[in-house]
PASEBA-1860 file (N, C-alpha, C; in nm, 3 decimals):
! residues 224
1> XXXXXXXX> 0.386/-2.330/-4.725/0.511/-2.276/-4.780/0.586/-2.388/-4.851 ~ 0.640/-2.359/-4.966/0.718/-2.456/-5.042/0.865/-2.429/-5.017 ~ 0.936/-2.529/-4.974/1.079/-2.517/-4.949/1.152/-2.600/-5.052 ~ 1.225/-2.534/-5.139/1.295/-2.603/-5.247/1.443/-2.571/-5.240 ~ 1.526/-2.673/-5.251/1.670/-2.654/-5.259/1.712/-2.692/-5.399 ~ 1.783/-2.602/-5.465/1.822/-2.626/-5.604/1.973/-2.626/-5.617 ~ 2.018/-2.701/-5.713/2.159/-2.701/-5.751/2.164/-2.720/-5.900 ~ 2.278/-2.686/-5.960/2.285/-2.707/-6.103/2.412/-2.654/-6.166
9> XXXXXXXX> 2.421/-2.676/-6.295/2.533/-2.629/-6.375/2.478/-2.602/-6.514 ~ 2.567/-2.582/-6.611/2.520/-2.558/-6.748/2.458/-2.682/-6.810 ~ 2.486/-2.800/-6.754/2.435/-2.923/-6.816/2.324/-2.990/-6.737 ~ 2.296/-2.945/-6.615/2.192/-3.011/-6.537/2.135/-2.918/-6.431 ~ 2.011/-2.949/-6.390/1.946/-2.879/-6.281/1.876/-2.981/-6.194 ~ 1.876/-2.956/-6.064/1.814/-3.050/-5.970/1.748/-2.972/-5.857 ~ 1.629/-3.016/-5.820/1.558/-2.954/-5.707/1.507/-3.063/-5.615 ~ 1.522/-3.041/-5.486/1.460/-3.131/-5.389/1.371/-3.048/-5.297
17> XXXXXXXX> 1.260/-3.108/-5.255/1.158/-3.037/-5.180/1.109/-3.123/-5.065 ~ 1.114/-3.068/-4.945/1.053/-3.132/-4.827/0.935/-3.043/-4.790 ~ 0.829/-3.055/-4.868/0.722/-2.956/-4.865/0.621/-2.974/-4.753 ~ 0.563/-2.863/-4.711/0.459/-2.863/-4.609/0.329/-2.924/-4.663 ~ 0.292/-2.884/-4.785/0.160/-2.920/-4.837/0.142/-3.070/-4.857 ~ 0.236/-3.141/-4.922/0.216/-3.286/-4.934/0.202/-3.355/-4.799 ~ 0.276/-3.306/-4.699/0.266/-3.367/-4.567/0.131/-3.337/-4.501 ~ 0.079/-3.215/-4.523/-0.054/-3.183/-4.468/-0.160/-3.272/-4.532
25> XXXXXXXX> -0.146/-3.299/-4.661/-0.241/-3.387/-4.728/-0.232/-3.530/-4.676 ~ -0.111/-3.578/-4.656/-0.094/-3.712/-4.600/-0.146/-3.718/-4.457 ~ -0.132/-3.608/-4.383/-0.188/-3.601/-4.248/-0.339/-3.617/-4.253 ~ -0.406/-3.551/-4.348/-0.550/-3.565/-4.362/-0.586/-3.712/-4.383 ~ -0.516/-3.777/-4.475/-0.544/-3.919/-4.500/-0.526/-4.005/-4.376 ~ -0.411/-3.987/-4.308/-0.378/-4.075/-4.197/-0.459/-4.044/-4.072 ~ -0.491/-3.916/-4.049/-0.572/-3.881/-3.933/-0.715/-3.932/-3.950 ~ -0.765/-3.931/-4.073/-0.898/-3.983/-4.099/-0.900/-4.136/-4.105
33> XXXXXXXX> -0.780/-4.196/-4.103/-0.765/-4.342/-4.111/-0.827/-4.396/-4.240 ~ -0.797/-4.327/-4.350/-0.849/-4.370/-4.479/-0.763/-4.482/-4.536 ~ -0.825/-4.582/-4.589/-0.755/-4.693/-4.653/-0.748/-4.664/-4.803 ~ -0.638/-4.602/-4.845/-0.621/-4.569/-4.986/-0.539/-4.674/-5.059 ~ -0.501/-4.780/-4.991/-0.424/-4.885/-5.054/-0.281/-4.840/-5.083 ~ -0.212/-4.919/-5.162/-0.072/-4.891/-5.193/-0.050/-4.889/-5.344 ~ -0.147/-4.835/-5.416/-0.139/-4.832/-5.561/-0.037/-4.732/-5.611 ~ -0.029/-4.720/-5.741/0.067/-4.630/-5.804/0.050/-4.488/-5.754
41> XXXXXXXX> 0.160/-4.430/-5.710/0.160/-4.291/-5.667/0.111/-4.266/-5.527 ~ 0.073/-4.370/-5.452/0.022/-4.352/-5.316/0.131/-4.387/-5.216 ~ 0.180/-4.289/-5.139/0.289/-4.316/-5.044/0.243/-4.399/-4.924 ~ 0.339/-4.457/-4.853/0.307/-4.524/-4.727/0.257/-4.423/-4.623 ~ 0.223/-4.474/-4.505/0.177/-4.388/-4.396/0.289/-4.296/-4.349 ~ 0.249/-4.183/-4.296/0.347/-4.092/-4.236/0.418/-4.160/-4.120 ~ 0.547/-4.131/-4.107/0.625/-4.181/-3.994/0.598/-4.090/-3.874 ~ 0.570/-4.148/-3.761/0.541/-4.068/-3.643/0.398/-4.088/-3.598
49> XXXXXXXX> 0.364/-4.025/-3.488/0.232/-4.040/-3.429/0.134/-3.941/-3.491 ~ 0.024/-3.995/-3.542/-0.080/-3.915/-3.604/-0.208/-3.932/-3.523 ~ -0.271/-3.822/-3.482/-0.394/-3.834/-3.401/-0.507/-3.898/-3.480 ~ -0.598/-3.961/-3.409/-0.712/-4.026/-3.472/-0.826/-3.924/-3.484 ~ -0.858/-3.887/-3.608/-0.969/-3.795/-3.635/-1.075/-3.865/-3.720 ~ -1.078/-3.997/-3.711/-1.169/-4.074/-3.796/-1.316/-4.045/-3.767 ~ -1.345/-3.990/-3.650/-1.483/-3.959/-3.614/-1.543/-3.849/-3.702 ~ -1.459/-3.779/-3.778/-1.509/-3.674/-3.867/-1.584/-3.731/-3.987
57> XXXXXXXX> -1.569/-3.862/-4.010/-1.635/-3.925/-4.124/-1.726/-4.037/-4.077 ~ -1.843/-4.046/-4.136/-1.932/-4.159/-4.111/-1.876/-4.283/-4.180 ~ -1.892/-4.396/-4.118/-1.835/-4.520/-4.173/-1.889/-4.551/-4.313 ~ -2.009/-4.505/-4.342/-2.071/-4.537/-4.472/-2.003/-4.465/-4.588 ~ -1.929/-4.359/-4.560/-1.869/-4.281/-4.669/-1.717/-4.291/-4.673 ~ -1.661/-4.378/-4.592/-1.516/-4.384/-4.582/-1.451/-4.429/-4.713 ~ -1.510/-4.525/-4.779/-1.452/-4.573/-4.905/-1.453/-4.463/-5.011 ~ -1.561/-4.385/-5.017/-1.568/-4.275/-5.113/-1.468/-4.165/-5.076
65> XXXXXXXX> -1.453/-4.138/-4.947/-1.354/-4.038/-4.903/-1.213/-4.081/-4.942 ~ -1.183/-4.210/-4.928/-1.051/-4.260/-4.967/-1.029/-4.245/-5.117 ~ -1.133/-4.272/-5.197/-1.121/-4.257/-5.342/-1.098/-4.110/-5.378 ~ -1.172/-4.021/-5.314/-1.156/-3.879/-5.342/-1.019/-3.829/-5.297 ~ -0.969/-3.880/-5.185/-0.836/-3.837/-5.139/-0.730/-3.879/-5.241 ~ -0.738/-4.000/-5.291/-0.639/-4.047/-5.388/-0.642/-3.961/-5.514 ~ -0.761/-3.921/-5.559/-0.772/-3.834/-5.676/-0.715/-3.695/-5.645 ~ -0.741/-3.645/-5.526/-0.687/-3.515/-5.481/-0.534/-3.520/-5.482
73> XXXXXXXX> -0.478/-3.626/-5.425/-0.333/-3.641/-5.417/-0.270/-3.645/-5.556 ~ -0.326/-3.725/-5.644/-0.268/-3.736/-5.778/-0.278/-3.604/-5.854 ~ -0.386/-3.531/-5.833/-0.399/-3.402/-5.898/-0.296/-3.302/-5.849 ~ -0.271/-3.304/-5.720/-0.174/-3.211/-5.663/-0.032/-3.246/-5.707 ~ 0.002/-3.373/-5.704/0.136/-3.414/-5.746/0.156/-3.379/-5.894 ~ 0.053/-3.392/-5.974/0.064/-3.357/-6.114/0.087/-3.209/-6.138 ~ 0.044/-3.127/-6.041/0.059/-2.981/-6.054/0.173/-2.927/-5.969 ~ 0.251/-3.014/-5.907/0.355/-2.972/-5.813/0.452/-2.874/-5.880
81> XXXXXXXX> 0.444/-2.746/-5.847/0.529/-2.649/-5.919/0.675/-2.656/-5.880 ~ 0.703/-2.686/-5.754/0.842/-2.689/-5.711/0.920/-2.798/-5.782 ~ 0.850/-2.899/-5.833/0.918/-3.008/-5.903/0.953/-2.972/-6.046 ~ 0.879/-2.880/-6.105/0.893/-2.855/-6.248/0.953/-2.720/-6.284 ~ 0.968/-2.632/-6.188/1.021/-2.500/-6.218/1.170/-2.496/-6.190 ~ 1.249/-2.497/-6.293/1.393/-2.484/-6.277/1.430/-2.339/-6.253 ~ 1.554/-2.312/-6.205/1.595/-2.175/-6.180/1.587/-2.090/-6.306 ~ 1.517/-1.978/-6.296/1.512/-1.883/-6.406/1.421/-1.924/-6.520
89> XXXXXXXX> 1.340/-2.030/-6.503/1.256/-2.072/-6.614/1.125/-1.995/-6.621 ~ 1.088/-1.930/-6.510/0.963/-1.855/-6.507/0.989/-1.721/-6.441 ~ 0.933/-1.613/-6.499/0.952/-1.483/-6.437/0.876/-1.477/-6.305 ~ 0.914/-1.385/-6.213/0.852/-1.380/-6.080/0.700/-1.369/-6.083 ~ 0.646/-1.286/-6.172/0.501/-1.272/-6.180/0.436/-1.403/-6.225 ~ 0.499/-1.468/-6.321/0.448/-1.596/-6.369/0.454/-1.702/-6.262 ~ 0.562/-1.702/-6.185/0.574/-1.801/-6.079/0.470/-1.780/-5.970 ~ 0.441/-1.653/-5.939/0.337/-1.625/-5.839/0.202/-1.678/-5.885
97> XXXXXXXX> 0.174/-1.666/-6.014/0.048/-1.716/-6.067/0.044/-1.868/-6.062 ~ 0.156/-1.932/-6.093/0.162/-2.077/-6.086/0.136/-2.124/-5.943 ~ 0.198/-2.056/-5.847/0.181/-2.094/-5.707/0.037/-2.070/-5.660 ~ -0.025/-1.963/-5.709/-0.164/-1.936/-5.672/-0.256/-2.043/-5.730 ~ -0.230/-2.082/-5.855/-0.309/-2.189/-5.916/-0.291/-2.320/-5.840 ~ -0.169/-2.344/-5.798/-0.138/-2.465/-5.720/-0.215/-2.465/-5.589 ~ -0.216/-2.351/-5.521/-0.289/-2.340/-5.394/-0.438/-2.365/-5.415 ~ -0.489/-2.322/-5.527/-0.631/-2.343/-5.557/-0.662/-2.491/-5.567
105> XXXXXXXX> -0.570/-2.567/-5.620/-0.587/-2.712/-5.631/-0.572/-2.779/-5.495 ~ -0.477/-2.730/-5.416/-0.436/-2.798/-5.295/-0.524/-2.768/-5.175 ~ -0.540/-2.640/-5.146/-0.589/-2.597/-5.016/-0.742/-2.611/-5.007 ~ -0.791/-2.698/-4.919/-0.936/-2.717/-4.909/-1.007/-2.601/-4.841 ~ -0.932/-2.504/-4.788/-0.995/-2.392/-4.716/-1.018/-2.270/-4.805 ~ -0.963/-2.268/-4.927/-0.977/-2.148/-5.011/-1.106/-2.156/-5.092 ~ -1.159/-2.041/-5.124/-1.282/-2.034/-5.203/-1.255/-2.086/-5.344 ~ -1.342/-2.170/-5.392/-1.327/-2.224/-5.526/-1.225/-2.336/-5.537
113> XXXXXXXX> -1.182/-2.392/-5.424/-1.085/-2.500/-5.427/-1.132/-2.616/-5.514 ~ -1.037/-2.693/-5.563/-1.071/-2.807/-5.648/-1.150/-2.914/-5.573 ~ -1.150/-2.907/-5.439/-1.225/-3.004/-5.359/-1.370/-2.963/-5.340 ~ -1.407/-2.845/-5.390/-1.539/-2.789/-5.359/-1.653/-2.883/-5.397 ~ -1.637/-2.959/-5.503/-1.743/-3.049/-5.546/-1.741/-3.185/-5.480 ~ -1.644/-3.208/-5.394/-1.630/-3.338/-5.329/-1.689/-3.330/-5.189 ~ -1.819/-3.350/-5.181/-1.891/-3.325/-5.056/-1.850/-3.419/-4.943 ~ -1.795/-3.535/-4.975/-1.753/-3.628/-4.870/-1.621/-3.586/-4.808
121> XXXXXXXX> -1.521/-3.561/-4.891/-1.387/-3.533/-4.840/-1.367/-3.388/-4.798 ~ -1.425/-3.293/-4.871/-1.390/-3.152/-4.850/-1.410/-3.102/-4.707 ~ -1.524/-3.128/-4.641/-1.541/-3.076/-4.504/-1.438/-3.133/-4.407 ~ -1.408/-3.261/-4.418/-1.310/-3.321/-4.328/-1.170/-3.270/-4.357 ~ -1.137/-3.255/-4.486/-1.006/-3.203/-4.522/-0.989/-3.059/-4.476 ~ -1.094/-2.980/-4.489/-1.088/-2.841/-4.444/-1.068/-2.834/-4.293 ~ -1.134/-2.923/-4.220/-1.122/-2.924/-4.074/-0.982/-2.962/-4.028 ~ -0.912/-3.041/-4.108/-0.782/-3.096/-4.064/-0.661/-3.031/-4.130
129> XXXXXXXX> -0.680/-2.952/-4.235/-0.566/-2.906/-4.314/-0.471/-2.819/-4.234 ~ -0.523/-2.725/-4.156/-0.435/-2.639/-4.076/-0.360/-2.720/-3.972 ~ -0.426/-2.815/-3.909/-0.358/-2.903/-3.814/-0.249/-2.983/-3.884 ~ -0.278/-3.026/-4.006/-0.178/-3.099/-4.083/-0.057/-3.014/-4.117 ~ -0.080/-2.885/-4.147/0.032/-2.795/-4.175/0.119/-2.777/-4.051 ~ 0.055/-2.766/-3.935/0.133/-2.752/-3.811/0.213/-2.879/-3.784 ~ 0.151/-2.995/-3.806/0.223/-3.121/-3.787/0.343/-3.127/-3.880 ~ 0.322/-3.088/-4.005/0.429/-3.092/-4.105/0.543/-3.000/-4.066
137> XXXXXXXX> 0.512/-2.880/-4.019/0.617/-2.786/-3.981/0.703/-2.841/-3.869 ~ 0.639/-2.901/-3.768/0.714/-2.957/-3.655/0.797/-3.077/-3.699 ~ 0.741/-3.163/-3.782/0.810/-3.285/-3.824/0.928/-3.255/-3.916 ~ 0.916/-3.152/-3.998/1.022/-3.119/-4.094/1.135/-3.037/-4.033 ~ 1.108/-2.971/-3.923/1.203/-2.873/-3.869/1.344/-2.929/-3.850 ~ 1.362/-3.049/-3.793/1.500/-3.100/-3.774/1.576/-3.125/-3.904 ~ 1.505/-3.130/-4.017/1.569/-3.163/-4.145/1.589/-3.041/-4.234 ~ 1.545/-2.925/-4.189/1.558/-2.803/-4.268/1.672/-2.716/-4.214
145> XXXXXXXX> 1.748/-2.651/-4.301/1.848/-2.557/-4.253/1.778/-2.444/-4.175 ~ 1.841/-2.387/-4.069/1.976/-2.417/-4.023/1.986/-2.533/-3.926 ~ 1.870/-2.598/-3.892/1.878/-2.710/-3.799/1.966/-2.821/-3.856 ~ 1.965/-2.835/-3.987/2.047/-2.934/-4.055/2.156/-2.860/-4.131 ~ 2.280/-2.896/-4.109/2.391/-2.818/-4.164/2.398/-2.827/-4.316 ~ 2.376/-2.944/-4.371/2.384/-2.960/-4.516/2.259/-2.901/-4.580 ~ 2.272/-2.823/-4.687/2.156/-2.756/-4.744/2.053/-2.849/-4.806 ~ 2.094/-2.969/-4.846/2.001/-3.063/-4.908/2.019/-3.202/-4.849
153> XXXXXXXX> 1.918/-3.287/-4.868/1.926/-3.424/-4.819/2.017/-3.510/-4.907 ~ 2.011/-3.488/-5.038/2.097/-3.565/-5.128/2.239/-3.512/-5.123 ~ 2.336/-3.601/-5.130/2.476/-3.561/-5.134/2.503/-3.489/-5.266 ~ 2.557/-3.368/-5.256/2.576/-3.285/-5.375/2.666/-3.353/-5.477 ~ 2.773/-3.417/-5.431/2.867/-3.482/-5.524/2.798/-3.597/-5.599 ~ 2.711/-3.669/-5.528/2.639/-3.779/-5.592/2.542/-3.724/-5.697 ~ 2.474/-3.614/-5.665/2.383/-3.551/-5.761/2.461/-3.507/-5.885 ~ 2.571/-3.437/-5.862/2.652/-3.386/-5.973/2.703/-3.499/-6.061
161> XXXXXXXX> 2.762/-3.600/-5.999/2.822/-3.709/-6.077/2.717/-3.785/-6.157 ~ 2.601/-3.810/-6.095/2.495/-3.883/-6.164/2.439/-3.801/-6.280 ~ 2.413/-3.673/-6.255/2.357/-3.587/-6.359/2.452/-3.574/-6.477 ~ 2.577/-3.549/-6.449/2.673/-3.529/-6.558/2.696/-3.658/-6.635 ~ 2.692/-3.772/-6.566/2.708/-3.900/-6.635/2.590/-3.928/-6.728 ~ 2.469/-3.900/-6.680/2.350/-3.922/-6.762/2.351/-3.829/-6.882 ~ 2.384/-3.702/-6.859/2.386/-3.604/-6.968/2.490/-3.642/-7.074 ~ 2.607/-3.686/-7.029/2.713/-3.723/-7.123/2.675/-3.847/-7.204
169> XXXXXXXX> 2.617/-3.946/-7.135/2.580/-4.070/-7.203/2.470/-4.046/-7.306 ~ 2.376/-3.957/-7.270/2.264/-3.929/-7.361/2.300/-3.828/-7.468 ~ 2.409/-3.755/-7.448/2.450/-3.654/-7.543/2.354/-3.535/-7.549 ~ 2.301/-3.496/-7.434/2.206/-3.384/-7.430/2.271/-3.263/-7.366 ~ 2.212/-3.146/-7.393/2.268/-3.023/-7.340/2.233/-3.000/-7.195 ~ 2.106/-3.015/-7.160/2.061/-2.989/-7.024/1.961/-3.096/-6.984 ~ 1.975/-3.147/-6.862/1.874/-3.238/-6.807/1.827/-3.182/-6.673 ~ 1.704/-3.214/-6.639/1.643/-3.167/-6.515/1.595/-3.286/-6.433
177> XXXXXXXX> 1.596/-3.268/-6.302/1.541/-3.368/-6.213/1.494/-3.304/-6.085 ~ 1.390/-3.360/-6.024/1.341/-3.307/-5.898/1.285/-3.420/-5.814 ~ 1.297/-3.404/-5.683/1.252/-3.505/-5.588/1.170/-3.438/-5.479 ~ 1.054/-3.495/-5.453/0.971/-3.452/-5.341/0.990/-3.551/-5.228 ~ 1.054/-3.504/-5.121/1.085/-3.589/-5.006/0.966/-3.595/-4.911 ~ 0.939/-3.714/-4.860/0.824/-3.733/-4.772/0.866/-3.807/-4.645 ~ 0.813/-3.764/-4.533/0.841/-3.827/-4.405/0.744/-3.944/-4.384 ~ 0.760/-4.046/-4.468/0.674/-4.163/-4.463/0.756/-4.284/-4.419
185> XXXXXXXX> 0.684/-4.390/-4.385/0.750/-4.509/-4.331/0.828/-4.584/-4.439 ~ 0.941/-4.639/-4.397/1.015/-4.731/-4.481/1.101/-4.666/-4.588 ~ 1.169/-4.753/-4.663/1.251/-4.710/-4.776/1.165/-4.723/-4.901 ~ 1.107/-4.612/-4.943/1.009/-4.612/-5.051/1.038/-4.500/-5.149 ~ 1.025/-4.529/-5.278/1.032/-4.423/-5.378/0.961/-4.466/-5.504 ~ 0.922/-4.367/-5.583/0.847/-4.395/-5.704/0.860/-4.277/-5.800 ~ 0.873/-4.308/-5.929/0.870/-4.203/-6.030/0.724/-4.164/-6.050 ~ 0.691/-4.039/-6.013/0.552/-3.992/-6.020/0.519/-3.932/-6.156
193> XXXXXXXX> 0.619/-3.877/-6.223/0.604/-3.812/-6.353/0.743/-3.796/-6.410 ~ 0.757/-3.774/-6.540/0.891/-3.748/-6.593/0.960/-3.637/-6.514 ~ 1.080/-3.666/-6.468/1.165/-3.571/-6.394/1.115/-3.543/-6.253 ~ 1.025/-3.626/-6.201/0.975/-3.609/-6.064/0.966/-3.743/-5.993 ~ 1.042/-3.756/-5.884/1.036/-3.873/-5.798/0.980/-3.833/-5.662 ~ 0.893/-3.916/-5.608/0.852/-3.906/-5.468/0.932/-4.010/-5.392 ~ 0.983/-3.973/-5.275/1.059/-4.072/-5.199/1.057/-4.042/-5.050 ~ 1.077/-4.146/-4.971/1.089/-4.130/-4.827/1.228/-4.077/-4.792
201> XXXXXXXX> 1.238/-4.013/-4.677/1.368/-3.965/-4.630/1.462/-4.082/-4.609 ~ 1.409/-4.195/-4.562/1.492/-4.313/-4.540/1.556/-4.361/-4.669 ~ 1.488/-4.344/-4.782/1.545/-4.387/-4.910/1.669/-4.307/-4.944 ~ 1.668/-4.178/-4.914/1.783/-4.092/-4.945/1.903/-4.129/-4.859 ~ 1.877/-4.178/-4.740/1.985/-4.209/-4.646/2.060/-4.336/-4.684 ~ 2.009/-4.414/-4.778/2.077/-4.533/-4.829/2.148/-4.493/-4.958 ~ 2.283/-4.490/-4.961/2.355/-4.440/-5.079/2.319/-4.512/-5.208 ~ 2.300/-4.643/-5.204/2.266/-4.717/-5.326/2.128/-4.679/-5.377
209> XXXXXXXX> 2.034/-4.666/-5.285/1.899/-4.627/-5.324/1.899/-4.484/-5.375 ~ 1.971/-4.395/-5.307/1.979/-4.255/-5.352/2.035/-4.246/-5.493 ~ 2.137/-4.326/-5.523/2.194/-4.325/-5.658/2.092/-4.373/-5.761 ~ 2.016/-4.476/-5.726/1.914/-4.528/-5.817/1.805/-4.424/-5.842 ~ 1.767/-4.352/-5.737/1.665/-4.247/-5.750/1.713/-4.138/-5.847 ~ 1.835/-4.093/-5.826/1.888/-3.985/-5.909/1.902/-4.028/-6.055 ~ 1.949/-4.149/-6.076/1.963/-4.198/-6.213/1.826/-4.206/-6.280 ~ 1.727/-4.254/-6.206/1.592/-4.268/-6.264/1.531/-4.133/-6.295
217> XXXXXXXX> 1.546/-4.038/-6.204/1.480/-3.909/-6.226/1.545/-3.832/-6.341 ~ 1.676/-3.843/-6.355/1.742/-3.773/-6.464/1.715/-3.839/-6.599 ~ 1.715/-3.971/-6.603/1.691/-4.039/-6.730/1.545/-4.032/-6.772 ~ 1.455/-4.013/-6.675/1.312/-4.014/-6.706/1.272/-3.899/-6.798 ~ 1.346/-3.792/-6.796/1.313/-3.678/-6.880/1.362/-3.690/-7.022 ~ 1.446/-3.786/-7.049/1.506/-3.795/-7.183/1.404/-3.834/-7.289 ~ 1.304/-3.913/-7.249/1.204/-3.956/-7.346/1.076/-3.875/-7.334 ~ 1.077/-3.773/-7.243/0.954/-3.695/-7.221/0.927/-3.602/-7.339
END
């Protein structure tokens, strides 16, 4: 399930997502104990205790599984619909199709999944994906309404002020920005694509870092 919180005005739109699917994918990586490094677009380890499921992979194929996982992750982030669909930009039927296409890329358990040709990673990912979804649901619960009183992680006034300042300075009519929040270790964030930032929850909790994230995500779309 994709959980997106949106806000906006005539001059800006913003969406933040604490999604189940990215966390399930990170769970697959961390439970398999894959060493994917810390390259561009690769988040830190999940915060919290992750069971060891490394026995699902033979040691001889671990490096290839890590390479395939990184490609899987980058493909999914590139297709992340909740990051790119502003309010009212797609009709309901069109949005359902986008979400179905997204699931085809993401979910290793569906027929014809994009992982079907990846014989090293696909069986292990399929075995762990449902467990990863359950882990994600439990880990996210304290941060989702109604458990959390504020509807979004980012302070609304900070979002508004940053968006309106960027729009005014650039002289544009409408700007968009979206953030995919991740329960990963440390204060980490990265621009994954124009108008899309990946960041840790800890990064949002630091006002200076949160301001930098918002400024970057809104300005990133100006040259797109």
